[in-house]
C-alpha positions as CSV (number, residue, x, y, z in Angstrom):
1,M,84.8,111.9,102.1
2,V,87.0,111.2,105.1
3,T,85.6,113.0,108.1
4,S,87.5,111.2,110.9
5,M,90.8,109.4,110.6
6,T,93.2,108.0,113.2
7,L,96.7,109.1,112.7
8,S,100.0,107.8,114.0
9,P,102.5,110.1,115.7
10,S,104.2,110.6,112.3
11,G,100.9,111.8,110.8
12,I,100.1,108.8,108.6
13,P,96.8,107.0,108.7
14,A,96.2,104.1,111.1
15,A,96.1,100.6,109.4
16,M,92.3,100.3,109.1
17,D,91.9,103.9,107.8
18,E,94.8,103.3,105.3
19,M,93.2,100.1,104.0
20,D,89.9,101.8,103.6
21,L,91.5,104.7,101.6
22,V,93.5,102.3,99.4
23,N,90.3,100.3,98.6
24,R,88.4,103.4,97.8
25,L,91.2,104.7,95.6
26,R,91.2,101.4,93.8
27,R,87.5,102.0,93.0
28,G,88.4,105.4,91.6
29,D,87.7,107.7,94.6
30,R,89.9,110.7,94.0
31,V,89.2,112.2,97.4
32,A,90.8,109.1,98.9
33,G,93.8,109.6,96.7
34,D,94.2,113.2,97.8
35,T,93.9,112.1,101.4
36,L,96.6,109.5,101.0
37,A,98.9,112.0,99.2
38,L,98.4,114.6,101.9
39,A,99.1,112.0,104.6
40,Y,102.3,110.7,103.0
41,R,104.0,113.4,101.1
42,G,105.6,114.9,104.2
43,V,107.4,111.7,105.4
44,L,108.3,110.8,101.8
45,F,109.8,114.2,101.2
46,R,111.8,113.9,104.4
47,L,113.2,110.5,103.5
48,A,114.1,111.7,100.0
49,L,115.8,114.8,101.4
50,Q,117.7,112.8,103.9
51,L,119.0,110.4,101.2
52,L,119.6,113.0,98.5
53,G,120.4,116.2,100.4
54,D,118.7,118.3,97.7
55,R,115.4,120.0,98.2
56,E,114.3,120.3,94.6
57,E,115.3,116.7,93.8
58,A,113.5,115.5,96.9
59,L,110.4,117.2,95.9
60,D,110.6,115.6,92.4
61,V,111.2,112.2,93.9
62,T,108.2,112.6,96.3
63,Q,105.9,113.6,93.4
64,E,107.2,110.8,91.2
65,A,106.8,108.2,94.0
66,L,103.2,109.1,94.6
67,L,102.4,109.1,90.9
68,R,103.9,105.6,90.6
69,F,102.0,104.4,93.6
70,F,98.7,105.8,92.4
71,G,99.4,104.6,88.8
72,N,99.8,101.1,89.9
73,I,97.2,101.0,92.7
74,G,95.2,98.4,90.9
75,R,98.1,95.9,91.5
76,F,98.7,96.9,95.1
77,D,97.5,94.5,97.8
78,P,95.4,96.7,100.2
79,Q,96.2,94.2,103.0
80,R,99.8,95.3,102.9
81,P,100.8,98.6,104.7
82,A,101.5,101.3,102.2
83,R,104.3,103.1,104.0
84,P,107.1,100.5,103.4
85,F,106.0,100.2,99.8
86,L,106.1,103.9,99.3
87,Y,109.5,104.1,101.0
88,Q,110.8,101.4,98.7
89,I,109.7,103.5,95.7
90,V,111.4,106.6,97.1
91,R,114.6,104.7,98.0
92,N,114.8,103.2,94.5
93,L,114.2,106.6,92.8
94,C,117.0,108.1,95.0
95,T,119.3,105.3,94.1
96,D,118.6,105.8,90.4
97,R,119.5,109.5,90.7
98,F,122.8,108.7,92.3
99,R,123.6,106.3,89.6
100,R,122.7,108.8,86.8
101,K,124.9,111.6,88.0
102,A,127.5,112.5,90.5
103,H,126.4,114.5,93.5
104,R,126.4,118.3,92.7
105,P,129.1,120.4,94.5
106,G,128.1,123.2,96.8
107,E,126.2,123.0,100.0
108,S,126.7,119.7,101.8
109,L,124.2,117.0,102.3
110,E,124.2,117.7,106.0
111,D,123.7,121.4,105.7
112,R,120.8,121.1,103.2
113,A,119.0,118.4,105.2
114,A,119.5,120.2,108.5
115,R,118.3,123.5,107.1
116,D,115.1,122.0,105.5
117,L,114.3,119.6,108.4
118,P,114.4,121.5,111.6
119,E,113.8,119.4,114.7
120,P,110.9,120.4,116.9
121,V,111.9,122.0,120.2
122,S,110.0,121.1,123.4
123,H,108.4,124.1,125.0
124,E,109.0,122.4,128.4
125,E,112.8,122.7,127.9
126,A,114.8,125.6,129.2
127,P,116.5,127.6,126.4
128,D,120.0,126.2,127.3
129,E,118.7,122.6,127.3
130,A,117.0,123.1,124.0
131,L,120.2,124.6,122.5
132,A,122.3,121.6,123.9
133,R,119.8,119.1,122.4
134,A,119.8,121.0,119.1
135,E,123.6,120.9,119.0
136,L,123.7,117.2,119.8
137,R,121.2,116.5,117.0
138,R,123.4,118.6,114.6
139,Q,126.5,116.6,115.6
140,V,124.8,113.3,115.2
141,W,123.3,114.3,111.8
142,H,126.8,115.5,110.7
143,A,128.2,112.1,111.5
144,V,125.3,110.3,109.8
145,C,125.8,112.3,106.6
146,H,129.4,111.1,106.4
147,L,128.6,107.4,106.7
148,K,128.6,105.0,103.8
149,P,125.3,105.3,101.9
150,E,124.2,101.8,103.0
151,H,124.8,102.7,106.6
152,R,123.2,106.1,106.3
153,E,120.0,104.8,104.7
154,I,119.4,102.1,107.3
155,L,119.9,104.5,110.2
156,V,117.6,107.0,108.6
157,L,114.9,104.4,108.1
158,R,115.2,103.0,111.6
159,D,116.0,106.1,113.8
160,Y,114.5,108.9,111.8
161,H,111.4,107.1,110.4
162,D,111.0,104.4,113.0
163,L,110.5,101.5,110.6
164,A,110.5,98.0,112.0
165,Y,113.1,95.5,110.8
166,A,110.7,93.7,108.5
167,E,109.7,97.0,106.9
168,I,113.3,98.0,106.4
169,A,113.9,94.7,104.8
170,Q,111.1,95.3,102.4
171,V,112.3,98.9,101.6
172,I,115.9,97.9,100.9
173,G,115.2,94.4,99.5
174,I,117.4,92.4,102.0
175,P,116.6,89.7,104.5
176,S,115.6,90.7,108.0
177,G,118.7,89.1,109.4
178,T,120.8,91.3,107.2
179,V,118.9,94.3,108.4
180,M,120.0,93.5,112.0
181,S,123.7,93.0,111.1
182,R,123.8,96.0,108.8
183,L,122.1,98.2,111.5
184,H,124.7,96.9,114.0
185,A,127.5,97.8,111.7
186,A,125.9,101.2,111.0
187,R,125.6,102.0,114.7
188,K,129.2,101.0,115.2
189,A,130.3,103.2,112.4
190,L,128.3,106.1,113.8
191,R,129.8,105.7,117.2
192,K,133.3,105.7,115.6
193,A,132.4,108.9,113.6
194,L,131.2,110.6,116.8
195,V,134.4,109.9,118.7
196,G,136.0,113.2,117.5
197,E,132.8,115.2,118.2
198,E,132.5,117.4,121.2
199,L,129.3,116.1,122.6
200,P,127.6,118.2,125.3
């Protein structure tokens, strides 16, 4: 049983702890599997929600991604970090859902994601500063939601999940050089989208 585990700021296990958990899971340790699932389900749900904009679908994708990962754990290289691999599964499942059906009408992607993913507010901020920051985040997310899917996903992975270029390349399945050029294009598109916004 895991009694002590080093976590990153995002709440996921540190590399050595993750490797230990994966190795134990490969040997059939169900507690290690539960620990990994608990560590990753939050960030996987957040990514799925940001890409799909639908809470129920994001929950389904998160569950399916974890089941696929655990079902194929015997073929997973424990020397590799699990997070990019799990993100790749989530991204592929979200892409499949977009291909199978058109996005349902109703509440917009930005409204659903913003509602279900509130940003933490610093207790050190004055109320007016917190409100200004919250409004700025809302305007940026509004602009992100209206970008092309390929631009939105790369900004989400880089700016909302803090993945390195090599990790993004693995998740999306493109060369690292393409990640840099696509991210540059996405940031340019985001700046253009924000021109009409009344930023504080």
